[in-house]
N, C-alpha and C positions, 0 to 999 in steps of 0.2 A: 526834509521836505521831499527830496528826490526819491528817497526810499519809500515814502508813503505813496507816491504816485505809481511807483513800480508795483507795490503790493496791490493797489487798487486795479491796475491794469492786469496783473496776474490772476486776480480773483475771478474775472469773467472775460477771458480773452476772446471768446467766440462772438459775443454780441457786437462789438465794434467791427470786427473783421467780417462778420456776416453781412453787415450793411454795405460793405464795399465789394462783396463778391458778385460776379455775374451769375445768372442761373446755372450755366454749365459748370462753373467752378464750385458752386454750392452743391450741385448734384454729385460732382466728383468727390468733394470733401465728405459728404454724407455717405456715399458708397464705400469709401475707404474706411470710414468710421465703423460702419456695419460689418465689414469684413474683419476688422480688428476685434470688435466685440464678439463676433461669432466665434473666433478662435479662443477668446477668453472664456466664452460660454463653455466651449469644449474642455478647457482647462478646469473650469469649475466643476464639470462633470466627473473629473478624476478624483475629487475629494473622497476619501475612503469611508466616510461616515454617512449612513443613510439619513435622509431628510436634510442634513446640513448641506449636502451637495445641491439639492433642489433649491434651498434657500439662497445659496451662493449664486446659482444660475439666475434666479429671480432678481437678485440684487444687481447682477451684471446687466440684465435686460433693462432694469429700471434706470441705471446709470446711462445706458445707451440711449434710452428715450429722452432723458434729461439733456444729453449732449445734442441729439438731433433737434430737440426743441430750441436749443440755443442757436444752432446753425440756421434754422428757419425763422428765428425771432418769434417763436410761438410761446406764449406764457405757459409755464410748467407748474403743476401742483403734484407733489409727491403722492398724496392720497389718490388723486385722479389718475396718475400714471400707474399706480399699483392696480387700481380697479380696471383700467383699460388693458393692461397686460394680462390680468387674470381672465377678463372676458375674451380677449383675443386667443389666449391659450385654450379656453373652453371651445372655441370654434375648431381647434386642431385636436380634437379628442384622441385620435389614435396616437399622435406624437406625444401628447402630454401624459396619457396613461402609460405609454411606453417609458417615458422618463421616470414616472413614479415606480413602475415595476422594476426598472433597471436600478433605481435607487434602493429599493427593498431587497434586491438580489445581494447587495453588499452585506446584508445581515447574515447571509449564509457563509460560514467560514470557508476559506480558500477558493472553492469552485465558484461560488457566488460573486466573490470579490473579483476574481479573474474575468468572469463573464461580463459583469457590469463595467469593468474597466475598458472593455471594447465597445460596449453598446452605449453606455451613458454619455460619454463625450461626443459621439457622433449625433445622438438625438439632441443633446443640449445645444451643440453648435448649429445644427440645422434649424432648430426652433428659433434660436436667437437671430439667425440670418433672415428667416422668413418674417419674423416680427419686425425687424429693422426695415426690411424692404417694403413692408406694408405701410409703415409710418412714413417712409420717404415718399411713396406714391401719394399718400394722403396729404402730406405737407406740400408737395409739389403742386397739387391741385388747389392749394389755397386753404386747405382744411386746418382745423385746430384740434386740440385735445377734447374740447367740448362737443364738437360735432362728429367725432369719430364713431362709426358704427361697425363693430367687428364682423357681424355676419355679411356685410357688404364685401369683405375682403377674403372670404372663405376660399374661393377659386383661385384668387391671386396668390394666397399663401400656399396652396397646394402646388402651384406652378413654381413658386420660389423654392419650396422644399425640394422639388424634383431637380431644380437647377443646382441647388447646393449639393444634392446627392451625386449628380453627374460630375460636378467639379471635384468632389471627393474621390470618385472612382477614377477620374482622369489623373488626379495627382498620385493615386496609388499605382496606376498603370505605368506612370513615368517616374520610377524611383530615383532617377538621376536629377530630377528637378529640385531646385532649392530656391529659397527666397520668400517662402510663405505664400500668402493669398495673392499678392500682386503677380508673382510669376505663374501661379496656376491659372489666374484669370487671363494673363496674356497667352499662356499655353493653350487654354481653351479657345481663346479668340483666334489664335493661329490655326488650330485644328478646324474651327468652323469655317475659316476663310479658305482652307485648302480644298 
């Protein structure tokens, strides 16, 4: 009996916890989730097989959207989530076409694989970060998956992509930094406050 309640609680831990969170805690939790999934998106971009890498990144983004929906108690539909991510990716045409091109580079022996090994993870991580931040902003304003309009977030996504790129450059400039996204975020905050 106790094992059954543990299984049920483990199956959907975010929903009960989300009801007890303050708005600031919810935003912090969602931001950390997006940072973590952005890094996983970059890892997905390292898959050496063309098209499989893009599918992996799309799956990571879909899982991120599912988890954000749980944090904000927004009903989630997998088909609706796929459609929204595809539509949102369409508003980021340069980034998404870059991801496709980087994926196809992997089909060129040696040089293509090496080149795409540098480009694809950065593009995938940046796109995942921007998509996550767009959904956080939408859910924070009380939106749902049903009323999300990707073109409304075009400028916001560009700004988030630039923010991700600057975070990445700051992390590369400080090679002694360790601890992942949390330390780079705090490093960036410290640099901004200086």
